[in-house]
DRENLUMRO-853104 format. One record per atom (N, C-alpha, C, O, CB): residue in three letters; atom name; x, y, z. Coordinates in steps of 0.001 Angstrom, whole numbers, plus 500000, padded with zeros to 6 digits. Glycine has a CB too. Layout:
<sites>
SITE   residu   atome       c1       c2       c3
SITE      ALA      CA        X        Y        Z
...
</sites>
This chain:
<sites>
SITE   residu   atome       c1       c2       c3
SITE      MET       N   833570   627224   347538
SITE      MET      CA   834483   627990   346718
SITE      MET       C   835008   629198   347476
SITE      MET       O   836190   629521   347366
SITE      MET      CB   833803   628425   345433
SITE      LYS       N   834140   629889   348258
SITE      LYS      CA   834578   631062   349007
SITE      LYS       C   835641   630691   350025
SITE      LYS       O   836588   631449   350233
SITE      LYS      CB   833395   631727   349703
SITE      ILE       N   835499   629528   350666
SITE      ILE      CA   836489   629091   351642
SITE      ILE       C   837826   628872   350961
SITE      ILE       O   838864   629260   351498
SITE      ILE      CB   836031   627808   352352
SITE      ALA       N   837820   628258   349790
SITE      ALA      CA   839064   628028   349053
SITE      ALA       C   839720   629349   348683
SITE      ALA       O   840944   629467   348751
SITE      ALA      CB   838799   627197   347788
SITE      LEU       N   838933   630346   348292
SITE      LEU      CA   839493   631646   347927
SITE      LEU       C   840133   632313   349136
SITE      LEU       O   841220   632880   349022
SITE      LEU      CB   838408   632553   347334
SITE      ILE       N   839482   632256   350282
SITE      ILE      CA   840052   632852   351490
SITE      ILE       C   841322   632119   351880
SITE      ILE       O   842323   632748   352222
SITE      ILE      CB   839037   632823   352650
SITE      ALA       N   841289   630804   351831
SITE      ALA      CA   842471   630014   352186
SITE      ALA       C   843627   630284   351244
SITE      ALA       O   844782   630273   351671
SITE      ALA      CB   842139   628532   352179
SITE      LEU       N   843346   630526   349977
SITE      LEU      CA   844408   630796   349019
SITE      LEU       C   844951   632212   349153
SITE      LEU       O   846141   632429   348923
SITE      LEU      CB   843905   630569   347612
SITE      ALA       N   844129   633167   349514
SITE      ALA      CA   844573   634558   349598
SITE      ALA       C   845434   634804   350831
SITE      ALA       O   846333   635643   350775
SITE      ALA      CB   843372   635490   349614
SITE      ALA       N   845200   634117   351930
SITE      ALA      CA   845929   634346   353173
SITE      ALA       C   847443   634192   353039
SITE      ALA       O   848167   634991   353631
SITE      ALA      CB   845429   633406   354220
SITE      PRO       N   847963   633215   352298
SITE      PRO      CA   849416   633055   352210
SITE      PRO       C   850130   634184   351473
SITE      PRO       O   851360   634238   351495
SITE      PRO      CB   849728   631766   351535
SITE      LEU       N   849404   635077   350827
SITE      LEU      CA   850038   636193   350121
SITE      LEU       C   850939   636975   351058
SITE      LEU       O   852056   637332   350685
SITE      LEU      CB   848981   637120   349510
SITE      MET       N   850474   637245   352261
SITE      MET      CA   851273   638019   353203
SITE      MET       C   852528   637255   353619
SITE      MET       O   853557   637873   353895
SITE      MET      CB   850442   638375   354435
SITE      LEU       N   852465   635940   353667
SITE      LEU      CA   853636   635144   354002
SITE      LEU       C   854650   635137   352874
SITE      LEU       O   855853   635072   353128
SITE      LEU      CB   853229   633729   354336
SITE      ALA       N   854192   635202   351646
SITE      ALA      CA   855086   635084   350501
SITE      ALA       C   855873   636357   350241
SITE      ALA       O   857003   636282   349759
SITE      ALA      CB   854301   634719   349274
SITE      MET       N   855322   637508   350539
SITE      MET      CA   855971   638755   350174
SITE      MET       C   857338   638938   350830
SITE      MET       O   858270   639311   350118
SITE      MET      CB   855084   639905   350536
SITE      PRO       N   857536   638704   352148
SITE      PRO      CA   858874   638871   352707
SITE      PRO       C   859879   637905   352103
SITE      PRO       O   861045   638264   351941
SITE      PRO      CB   858834   638690   354203
SITE      ALA       N   859464   636692   351765
SITE      ALA      CA   860378   635711   351204
SITE      ALA       C   860900   636150   349844
SITE      ALA       O   862017   635800   349462
SITE      ALA      CB   859694   634362   351087
SITE      MET       N   860093   636921   349109
SITE      MET      CA   860526   637351   347783
SITE      MET       C   861684   638338   347871
SITE      MET       O   862402   638508   346885
SITE      MET      CB   859360   637978   347024
SITE      ALA       N   861898   639003   349023
SITE      ALA      CA   862966   639973   349175
SITE      ALA       C   864294   639300   349518
SITE      ALA       O   865341   639933   349384
SITE      ALA      CB   862601   640983   350244
SITE      GLN       N   864286   638054   349951
SITE      GLN      CA   865496   637330   350296
SITE      GLN       C   866226   636884   349039
SITE      GLN       O   865655   636876   347949
SITE      GLN      CB   865169   636127   351178
SITE      THR       N   867500   636511   349199
SITE      THR      CA   868255   635967   348080
SITE      THR       C   867655   634616   347704
SITE      THR       O   867570   633725   348549
SITE      THR      CB   869769   635831   348433
SITE      PRO       N   867237   634452   346446
SITE      PRO      CA   866589   633199   346047
SITE      PRO       C   867554   632011   346012
SITE      PRO       O   868739   632166   345717
SITE      PRO      CB   865949   633367   344687
SITE      ASN       N   867034   630842   346314
SITE      ASN      CA   867751   629582   346178
SITE      ASN       C   866931   628745   345203
SITE      ASN       O   866052   627992   345621
SITE      ASN      CB   867951   628846   347580
SITE      TRP       N   867213   628870   343895
SITE      TRP      CA   866392   628260   342855
SITE      TRP       C   866632   626766   342758
SITE      TRP       O   867772   626308   342678
SITE      TRP      CB   866667   628914   341517
SITE      VAL       N   865529   626004   342766
SITE      VAL      CA   865551   624553   342588
SITE      VAL       C   864822   624271   341280
SITE      VAL       O   863661   624646   341121
SITE      VAL      CB   864881   623789   343813
SITE      SER       N   865494   623617   340351
SITE      SER      CA   864932   623399   339017
SITE      SER       C   863926   622253   339008
SITE      SER       O   864125   621225   339654
SITE      SER      CB   866046   623117   338017
SITE      TRP       N   862833   622455   338255
SITE      TRP      CA   861851   621400   338014
SITE      TRP       C   862048   620795   336637
SITE      TRP       O   861460   619757   336336
SITE      TRP      CB   860425   621944   338153
SITE      GLY       N   862862   621417   335794
SITE      GLY      CA   863087   620909   334453
SITE      GLY       C   862564   621844   333389
SITE      GLY       O   862176   622979   333662
SITE      GLY      CB   862452   619566   334300
SITE      THR       N   862563   621338   332162
SITE      THR      CA   862182   622147   331004
SITE      THR       C   861025   621472   330276
SITE      THR       O   860982   620250   330132
SITE      THR      CB   863391   622352   330045
SITE      GLN       N   860086   622306   329819
SITE      GLN      CA   858977   621806   329004
SITE      GLN       C   858559   622894   328034
SITE      GLN       O   858425   624054   328424
SITE      GLN      CB   857774   621361   329890
SITE      ASN       N   858357   622543   326801
SITE      ASN      CA   857881   623477   325772
SITE      ASN       C   858708   624764   325709
SITE      ASN       O   858141   625845   325549
SITE      ASN      CB   856427   623826   326030
SITE      GLY       N   860048   624668   325832
SITE      GLY      CA   860905   625842   325772
SITE      GLY       C   860888   626690   327030
SITE      GLY       O   861415   627802   327030
SITE      GLY      CB   860510   626677   324624
SITE      GLU       N   860292   626184   328103
SITE      GLU      CA   860166   626917   329366
SITE      GLU       C   860889   626135   330458
SITE      GLU       O   860590   624964   330693
SITE      GLU      CB   858663   627144   329743
SITE      THR       N   861844   626788   331127
SITE      THR      CA   862544   626174   332242
SITE      THR       C   861902   626660   333532
SITE      THR       O   861836   627864   333782
SITE      THR      CB   864067   626505   332210
SITE      LEU       N   861428   625725   334352
SITE      LEU      CA   860733   626060   335600
SITE      LEU       C   861612   625769   336805
SITE      LEU       O   862315   624759   336847
SITE      LEU      CB   859415   625281   335712
SITE      SER       N   861564   626669   337789
SITE      SER      CA   862239   626445   339058
SITE      SER       C   861464   627179   340146
SITE      SER       O   860628   628036   339859
SITE      SER      CB   863727   626922   339004
SITE      TYR       N   861753   626830   341403
SITE      TYR      CA   861117   627526   342518
SITE      TYR       C   862186   627928   343513
SITE      TYR       O   863246   627306   343584
SITE      TYR      CB   860034   626640   343198
SITE      ASP       N   861907   628968   344279
SITE      ASP      CA   862813   629452   345309
SITE      ASP       C   862506   628701   346594
SITE      ASP       O   861453   628906   347198
SITE      ASP      CB   862680   630996   345510
SITE      SER       N   863429   627822   347020
SITE      SER      CA   863169   627000   348202
SITE      SER       C   862997   627844   349468
SITE      SER       O   862325   627415   350406
SITE      SER      CB   864304   626003   348400
SITE      ALA       N   863596   629040   349506
SITE      ALA      CA   863451   629915   350674
SITE      ALA       C   862061   630546   350761
SITE      ALA       O   861682   631072   351808
SITE      ALA      CB   864506   631009   350636
SITE      SER       N   861305   630496   349667
SITE      SER      CA   859986   631140   349639
SITE      SER       C   858839   630200   349965
SITE      SER       O   857703   630654   350102
SITE      SER      CB   859751   631744   348294
SITE      VAL       N   859097   628914   350093
SITE      VAL      CA   858026   627937   350293
SITE      VAL       C   857437   628084   351695
SITE      VAL       O   858155   628070   352694
SITE      VAL      CB   858552   626496   350076
SITE      GLY       N   856112   628226   351740
SITE      GLY      CA   855410   628341   353018
SITE      GLY       C   854092   627585   352968
SITE      GLY       O   853501   627417   351902
SITE      GLY      CB   855163   629816   353373
SITE      TRP       N   853637   627128   354132
SITE      TRP      CA   852392   626362   354232
SITE      TRP       C   851412   627050   355155
SITE      TRP       O   851808   627659   356149
SITE      TRP      CB   852667   624944   354725
SITE      SER       N   850135   626955   354831
SITE      SER      CA   849040   627364   355692
SITE      SER       C   847926   626349   355471
SITE      SER       O   847187   626427   354489
SITE      SER      CB   848564   628844   355386
SITE      LYS       N   847810   625396   356394
SITE      LYS      CA   846885   624264   356259
SITE      LYS       C   847218   623487   354991
SITE      LYS       O   848342   623000   354872
SITE      LYS      CB   845403   624751   356231
SITE      GLN       N   846289   623346   354029
SITE      GLN      CA   846577   622576   352816
SITE      GLN       C   847069   623459   351677
SITE      GLN       O   847165   622991   350542
SITE      GLN      CB   845340   621818   352375
SITE      VAL       N   847385   624735   351950
SITE      VAL      CA   847801   625669   350910
SITE      VAL       C   849310   625901   350989
SITE      VAL       O   849836   626258   352043
SITE      VAL      CB   847039   627008   351041
SITE      VAL       N   849990   625698   349879
SITE      VAL      CA   851426   625967   349782
SITE      VAL       C   851625   627181   348879
SITE      VAL       O   850993   627303   347830
SITE      VAL      CB   852207   624720   349230
SITE      THR       N   852512   628072   349307
SITE      THR      CA   852835   629265   348531
SITE      THR       C   854331   629267   348249
SITE      THR       O   855129   628947   349130
SITE      THR      CB   852404   630566   349282
SITE      ALA       N   854712   629621   347039
SITE      ALA      CA   856132   629697   346687
SITE      ALA       C   856321   630677   345543
SITE      ALA       O   855379   631011   344824
SITE      ALA      CB   856686   628302   346302
SITE      THR       N   857554   631130   345390
SITE      THR      CA   857914   631950   344246
SITE      THR       C   858454   631019   343169
SITE      THR       O   859356   630219   343417
SITE      THR      CB   858962   633053   344631
SITE      VAL       N   857895   631134   341984
SITE      VAL      CA   858254   630283   340856
SITE      VAL       C   858887   631153   339770
SITE      VAL       O   858469   632289   339546
SITE      VAL      CB   857006   629517   340305
SITE      LYS       N   859898   630602   339104
SITE      LYS      CA   860547   631306   337993
SITE      LYS       C   860371   630481   336726
SITE      LYS       O   860633   629278   336712
SITE      LYS      CB   862063   631558   338287
SITE      ALA       N   859931   631136   335674
SITE      ALA      CA   859851   630510   334344
SITE      ALA       C   860781   631294   333422
SITE      ALA       O   860667   632514   333301
SITE      ALA      CB   858360   630495   333784
SITE      GLN       N   861697   630584   332777
SITE      GLN      CA   862592   631210   331811
SITE      GLN       C   862240   630660   330442
SITE      GLN       O   862077   629452   330269
SITE      GLN      CB   864099   630952   332161
SITE      PHE       N   862121   631568   329455
SITE      PHE      CA   861673   631198   328118
SITE      PHE       C   862806   631300   327108
SITE      PHE       O   863549   632281   327081
SITE      PHE      CB   860509   632079   327686
SITE      SER       N   862926   630271   326282
SITE      SER      CA   863902   630279   325196
SITE      SER       C   863232   629671   323970
SITE      SER       O   862987   628466   323915
SITE      SER      CB   865210   629490   325585
SITE      PRO       N   862942   630508   323001
SITE      PRO      CA   863190   631947   322900
SITE      PRO       C   862195   632728   323752
SITE      PRO       O   861204   632168   324221
SITE      PRO      CB   863108   632405   321434
SITE      PRO       N   862457   634038   323956
SITE      PRO      CA   861507   634876   324698
SITE      PRO       C   860128   634834   324050
SITE      PRO       O   859996   634597   322849
SITE      PRO      CB   862010   636331   324774
SITE      VAL       N   859103   635069   324870
SITE      VAL      CA   857726   635030   324367
SITE      VAL       C   857185   636447   324201
SITE      VAL       O   857421   637310   325046
SITE      VAL      CB   856817   634216   325322
SITE      PRO       N   856464   636682   323118
SITE      PRO      CA   855883   638013   322919
SITE      PRO       C   854606   638167   323742
SITE      PRO       O   853840   637217   323908
SITE      PRO      CB   855587   638260   321422
SITE      THR       N   854393   639365   324247
SITE      THR      CA   853158   639704   324949
SITE      THR       C   852939   641203   324815
SITE      THR       O   853743   641903   324199
SITE      THR      CB   853215   639272   326456
SITE      THR       N   851866   641685   325383
SITE      THR      CA   851546   643110   325336
SITE      THR       C   851562   643654   326754
SITE      THR       O   850996   643040   327659
SITE      THR      CB   850162   643362   324656
SITE      ASN       N   852210   644805   326962
SITE      ASN      CA   852247   645391   328303
SITE      ASN       C   850996   646225   328567
SITE      ASN       O   850112   646305   327714
SITE      ASN      CB   853506   646255   328476
SITE      ALA       N   850918   646846   329741
SITE      ALA      CA   849733   647617   330142
SITE      ALA       C   849463   648807   329224
SITE      ALA       O   848325   649264   329118
SITE      ALA      CB   849898   648108   331566
SITE      GLN       N   850501   649309   328563
SITE      GLN      CA   850338   650440   327649
SITE      GLN       C   849986   649994   326230
SITE      GLN       O   849819   650831   325342
SITE      GLN      CB   851609   651272   327622
SITE      GLY       N   849873   648680   326009
SITE      GLY      CA   849513   648158   324701
SITE      GLY       C   850697   647923   323776
SITE      GLY       O   850512   647550   322618
SITE      GLY      CB   848566   649083   324049
SITE      ALA       N   851923   648140   324279
SITE      ALA      CA   853119   647933   323459
SITE      ALA       C   853498   646456   323446
SITE      ALA       O   853300   645750   324435
SITE      ALA      CB   854298   648787   323982
SITE      SER       N   854038   645999   322337
SITE      SER      CA   854517   644629   322215
SITE      SER       C   855882   644523   322904
SITE      SER       O   856772   645336   322656
SITE      SER      CB   854609   644197   320712
SITE      VAL       N   856039   643512   323774
SITE      VAL      CA   857291   643294   324490
SITE      VAL       C   857658   641812   324412
SITE      VAL       O   856809   640962   324143
SITE      VAL      CB   857176   643760   325974
SITE      GLN       N   858931   641521   324652
SITE      GLN      CA   859431   640149   324683
SITE      GLN       C   859769   639803   326137
SITE      GLN       O   860521   640530   326786
SITE      GLN      CB   860690   639975   323744
SITE      VAL       N   859223   638707   326647
SITE      VAL      CA   859461   638295   328027
SITE      VAL       C   860411   637091   328025
SITE      VAL       O   860145   636063   327403
SITE      VAL      CB   858112   637946   328751
SITE      SER       N   861532   637257   328746
SITE      SER      CA   862512   636178   328880
SITE      SER       C   862331   635390   330168
SITE      SER       O   862571   634183   330207
SITE      SER      CB   863914   636740   328824
SITE      THR       N   861901   636091   331236
SITE      THR      CA   861752   635469   332556
SITE      THR       C   860504   636012   333237
SITE      THR       O   860198   637201   333142
SITE      THR      CB   863007   635724   333437
SITE      VAL       N   859789   635130   333923
SITE      VAL      CA   858656   635536   334755
SITE      VAL       C   858908   635017   336163
SITE      VAL       O   859238   633848   336359
SITE      VAL      CB   857290   634995   334184
SITE      LEU       N   858748   635912   337148
SITE      LEU      CA   858761   635522   338552
SITE      LEU       C   857345   635701   339068
SITE      LEU       O   856732   636748   338862
SITE      LEU      CB   859797   636366   339392
SITE      GLU       N   856824   634678   339738
SITE      GLU      CA   855469   634787   340261
SITE      GLU       C   855342   634088   341599
SITE      GLU       O   855945   633042   341837
SITE      GLU      CB   854470   634209   339275
SITE      SER       N   854544   634688   342465
SITE      SER      CA   854181   634076   343732
SITE      SER       C   852862   633347   343491
SITE      SER       O   851867   633954   343097
SITE      SER      CB   854064   635146   344898
SITE      ILE       N   852871   632037   343733
SITE      ILE      CA   851698   631205   343480
SITE      ILE       C   851288   630510   344774
SITE      ILE       O   852135   630007   345512
SITE      ILE      CB   851983   630164   342361
SITE      SER       N   849987   630486   345043
SITE      SER      CA   849437   629708   346149
SITE      SER       C   848614   628577   345559
SITE      SER       O   847735   628798   344726
SITE      SER      CB   848573   630597   347106
SITE      VAL       N   848911   627356   346004
SITE      VAL      CA   848218   626165   345519
SITE      VAL       C   847447   625531   346673
SITE      VAL       O   848020   625221   347717
SITE      VAL      CB   849221   625146   344898
SITE      ASP       N   846154   625345   346476
SITE      ASP      CA   845316   624638   347437
SITE      ASP       C   845343   623166   347040
SITE      ASP       O   844684   622751   346088
SITE      ASP      CB   843838   625211   347467
SITE      CYS       N   846128   622380   347798
SITE      CYS      CA   846327   620969   347451
SITE      CYS       C   845030   620175   347458
SITE      CYS       O   844833   619316   346599
SITE      CYS      CB   847307   620335   348408
SITE      ALA       N   844142   620445   348411
SITE      ALA      CA   842897   619683   348524
SITE      ALA       C   841910   620046   347428
SITE      ALA       O   841229   619172   346893
SITE      ALA      CB   842261   619914   349882
SITE      ALA       N   841826   621328   347089
SITE      ALA      CA   840829   621784   346111
SITE      ALA       C   841331   621718   344667
SITE      ALA       O   840530   621789   343734
SITE      ALA      CB   840413   623203   346432
SITE      GLY       N   842643   621582   344473
SITE      GLY      CA   843174   621568   343109
SITE      GLY       C   843073   622927   342430
SITE      GLY       O   842918   623009   341212
SITE      GLY      CB   842444   620534   342281
SITE      LEU       N   843162   624003   343229
SITE      LEU      CA   843065   625368   342711
SITE      LEU       C   844358   626118   342981
SITE      LEU       O   845140   625737   343852
SITE      LEU      CB   841870   626113   343342
SITE      TYR       N   844576   627197   342219
SITE      TYR      CA   845720   628062   342493
SITE      TYR       C   845350   629517   342286
SITE      TYR       O   844417   629853   341557
SITE      TYR      CB   846906   627688   341604
SITE      ILE       N   846112   630368   342953
SITE      ILE      CA   846007   631813   342776
SITE      ILE       C   847388   632324   342422
SITE      ILE       O   848372   631977   343075
SITE      ILE      CB   845446   632522   344060
SITE      ASP       N   847461   633144   341392
SITE      ASP      CA   848691   633847   341052
SITE      ASP       C   848662   635129   341878
SITE      ASP       O   847966   636079   341518
SITE      ASP      CB   848813   634140   339482
SITE      ASN       N   849416   635168   342988
SITE      ASN      CA   849389   636305   343908
SITE      ASN       C   849971   637564   343277
SITE      ASN       O   849424   638656   343435
SITE      ASN      CB   850151   635968   345178
SITE      HIS       N   851049   637412   342584
SITE      HIS      CA   851723   638543   341948
SITE      HIS       C   852700   637964   340936
SITE      HIS       O   853290   636910   341177
SITE      HIS      CB   852460   639464   343004
SITE      ASN       N   852878   638646   339799
SITE      ASN      CA   853914   638211   338870
SITE      ASN       C   854527   639406   338167
SITE      ASN       O   853920   640471   338063
SITE      ASN      CB   853346   637226   337845
SITE      ALA       N   855737   639206   337690
SITE      ALA      CA   856446   640228   336923
SITE      ALA       C   857204   639534   335803
SITE      ALA       O   857852   638510   336021
SITE      ALA      CB   857416   641061   337831
SITE      GLY       N   857120   640098   334604
SITE      GLY      CA   857837   639580   333446
SITE      GLY       C   858995   640499   333109
SITE      GLY       O   858854   641721   333124
SITE      GLY      CB   856896   639430   332239
SITE      TYR       N   860142   639905   332803
SITE      TYR      CA   861373   640638   332537
SITE      TYR       C   861854   640366   331114
SITE      TYR       O   861705   639255   330603
SITE      TYR      CB   862463   640255   333555
SITE      ASP       N   862431   641388   330476
SITE      ASP      CA   863029   641181   329160
SITE      ASP       C   864454   640663   329345
SITE      ASP       O   864894   640444   330473
SITE      ASP      CB   863017   642500   328322
SITE      ALA       N   865179   640467   328238
SITE      ALA      CA   866523   639894   328276
SITE      ALA       C   867506   640750   329074
SITE      ALA       O   868490   640224   329595
SITE      ALA      CB   867040   639709   326868
SITE      SER       N   867260   642063   329180
SITE      SER      CA   868166   642944   329931
SITE      SER       C   867862   642938   331429
SITE      SER       O   868632   643493   332212
SITE      SER      CB   868073   644372   329396
SITE      GLY       N   866757   642322   331839
SITE      GLY      CA   866367   642282   333244
SITE      GLY       C   865378   643366   333631
SITE      GLY       O   865019   643481   334803
SITE      GLY      CB   867576   642395   334101
SITE      ALA       N   864934   644158   332674
SITE      ALA      CA   863955   645210   332954
SITE      ALA       C   862551   644610   333065
SITE      ALA       O   862194   643718   332296
SITE      ALA      CB   863992   646296   331850
SITE      VAL       N   861758   645097   334017
SITE      VAL      CA   860369   644663   334160
SITE      VAL       C   859576   645231   332990
SITE      VAL       O   859559   646444   332777
SITE      VAL      CB   859759   645122   335534
SITE      VAL       N   858918   644352   332230
SITE      VAL      CA   858137   644809   331071
SITE      VAL       C   856637   644573   331244
SITE      VAL       O   855832   645224   330578
SITE      VAL      CB   858617   644103   329812
SITE      VAL       N   856251   643651   332130
SITE      VAL      CA   854846   643414   332473
SITE      VAL       C   854776   642977   333934
SITE      VAL       O   855709   642363   334450
SITE      VAL      CB   854200   642334   331529
SITE      GLN       N   853652   643300   334602
SITE      GLN      CA   853440   642789   335954
SITE      GLN       C   851969   642873   336321
SITE      GLN       O   851216   643686   335786
SITE      GLN      CB   854289   643567   336973
SITE      SER       N   851580   642003   337256
SITE      SER      CA   850197   642007   337725
SITE      SER       C   850097   642919   338938
SITE      SER       O   851084   643167   339631
SITE      SER      CB   849711   640566   338071
SITE      GLY       N   848901   643410   339180
SITE      GLY      CA   848685   644304   340302
SITE      GLY       C   848306   643610   341582
SITE      GLY       O   848351   644231   342644
SITE      GLY      CB   847646   645274   339963
SITE      GLY       N   847938   642363   341529
SITE      GLY      CA   847518   641673   342745
SITE      GLY       C   847033   640282   342443
SITE      GLY       O   847187   639793   341324
SITE      GLY      CB   846435   642451   343454
SITE      PRO       N   846449   639642   343428
SITE      PRO      CA   846017   638256   343246
SITE      PRO       C   844974   638088   342144
SITE      PRO       O   844085   638920   341966
SITE      PRO      CB   845462   637728   344539
SITE      SER       N   845113   636987   341414
SITE      SER      CA   844130   636622   340394
SITE      SER       C   843010   635845   341069
SITE      SER       O   843169   635390   342201
SITE      SER      CB   844782   635783   339242
SITE      PRO       N   841883   635689   340390
SITE      PRO      CA   840855   634787   340920
SITE      PRO       C   841398   633351   340939
SITE      PRO       O   842297   633015   340168
SITE      PRO      CB   839544   634871   340065
SITE      ALA       N   840855   632516   341813
SITE      ALA      CA   841268   631111   341882
SITE      ALA       C   840945   630419   340566
SITE      ALA       O   839883   630626   339979
SITE      ALA      CB   840571   630383   343063
SITE      LYS       N   841894   629588   340112
SITE      LYS      CA   841725   628843   338862
SITE      LYS       C   842053   627376   339106
SITE      LYS       O   842823   627040   340007
SITE      LYS      CB   842626   629429   337732
SITE      ALA       N   841462   626513   338295
SITE      ALA      CA   841773   625087   338363
SITE      ALA       C   843191   624862   337844
SITE      ALA       O   843621   625508   336889
SITE      ALA      CB   840743   624249   337544
SITE      ILE       N   843909   623944   338480
SITE      ILE      CA   845264   623600   338037
SITE      ILE       C   845149   622717   336808
SITE      ILE       O   844449   621704   336821
SITE      ILE      CB   846077   622883   339169
SITE      THR       N   845839   623106   335752
SITE      THR      CA   845873   622331   334515
SITE      THR       C   847313   621891   334266
SITE      THR       O   848240   622503   334797
SITE      THR      CB   845320   623163   333306
SITE      PRO       N   847518   620849   333475
SITE      PRO      CA   848870   620358   333217
SITE      PRO       C   849773   621446   332633
SITE      PRO       O   849330   622279   331842
SITE      PRO      CB   848819   619166   332270
SITE      GLY       N   851052   621422   333038
SITE      GLY      CA   852038   622390   332563
SITE      GLY       C   852045   623624   333443
SITE      GLY       O   851055   623919   334111
SITE      GLY      CB   851756   622780   331112
SITE      GLY       N   853143   624338   333447
SITE      GLY      CA   853232   625580   334196
SITE      GLY       C   853568   625406   335661
SITE      GLY       O   853657   624287   336167
SITE      GLY      CB   851964   626310   334081
SITE      GLY       N   853753   626533   336337
SITE      GLY      CA   854206   626550   337720
SITE      GLY       C   853245   625943   338713
SITE      GLY       O   853686   625257   339634
SITE      GLY      CB   854485   627924   338120
SITE      ALA       N   851938   626166   338568
SITE      ALA      CA   850971   625630   339527
SITE      ALA       C   850960   624104   339491
SITE      ALA       O   850912   623466   340542
SITE      ALA      CB   849563   626177   339235
SITE      ALA       N   851004   623514   338308
SITE      ALA      CA   851022   622049   338183
SITE      ALA       C   852317   621481   338739
SITE      ALA       O   852310   620427   339375
SITE      ALA      CB   850847   621622   336711
SITE      ALA       N   853439   622175   338503
SITE      ALA      CA   854716   621721   339042
SITE      ALA       C   854717   621798   340562
SITE      ALA       O   855225   620895   341227
SITE      ALA      CB   855868   622552   338467
SITE      MET       N   854151   622872   341121
SITE      MET      CA   854045   622984   342571
SITE      MET       C   853171   621877   343141
SITE      MET       O   853517   621272   344156
SITE      MET      CB   853484   624350   342961
SITE      GLN       N   852043   621609   342496
SITE      GLN      CA   851141   620567   342961
SITE      GLN       C   851876   619213   342988
SITE      GLN       O   851768   618463   343958
SITE      GLN      CB   849882   620494   342053
SITE      ALA       N   852611   618915   341930
SITE      ALA      CA   853330   617640   341858
SITE      ALA       C   854428   617563   342921
SITE      ALA       O   854652   616500   343501
SITE      ALA      CB   853938   617449   340461
SITE      GLN       N   855107   618670   343179
SITE      GLN      CA   856225   618708   344120
SITE      GLN       C   855773   618673   345581
SITE      GLN       O   856343   617949   346396
SITE      GLN      CB   857054   619949   343878
SITE      PHE       N   854755   619454   345900
SITE      PHE      CA   854408   619690   347300
SITE      PHE       C   853131   619014   347788
SITE      PHE       O   852974   618809   348991
SITE      PHE      CB   854283   621132   347519
SITE      CYS       N   852229   618668   346897
SITE      CYS      CA   850947   618090   347309
SITE      CYS       C   851026   616573   347209
SITE      CYS       O   850460   615975   346293
SITE      CYS      CB   849778   618637   346437
SITE      LYS       N   851713   615967   348130
SITE      LYS      CA   851895   614512   348111
SITE      LYS       C   850611   613840   348547
SITE      LYS       O   849951   614279   349489
SITE      LYS      CB   853069   614080   349024
SITE      LYS       N   850268   612778   347856
SITE      LYS      CA   849037   612049   348175
SITE      LYS       C   849354   610809   348964
SITE      LYS       O   848447   610060   349328
SITE      LYS      CB   848271   611681   346905
</sites>
């Protein structure tokens, strides 16, 4: 498990410069009111780990609570995700949620612990797209 965590954390440094470039969004489709796409310019590999910036757009916006405890509506989430194809794990390196006006209303401070990939969402879409068997 420790090896998988180290392997997943390393691509974070590769993903950050790509997030500053103009995105080239490639759509994965829509599920449960969520439209998923990834920025093709952000895709990077390190051994069996792929990292990319993923965008989820919600219709209607989803309610959540920000760091100050206020209720906010999130229309779009941008997140850098690293997927370990061999281990079936992912790390959410960084994410930011935006309201309908484009203002950042929630964001993470850094990488999450490694989690198992479950059906739905950006990590599962990345696994299906990039982890060819």
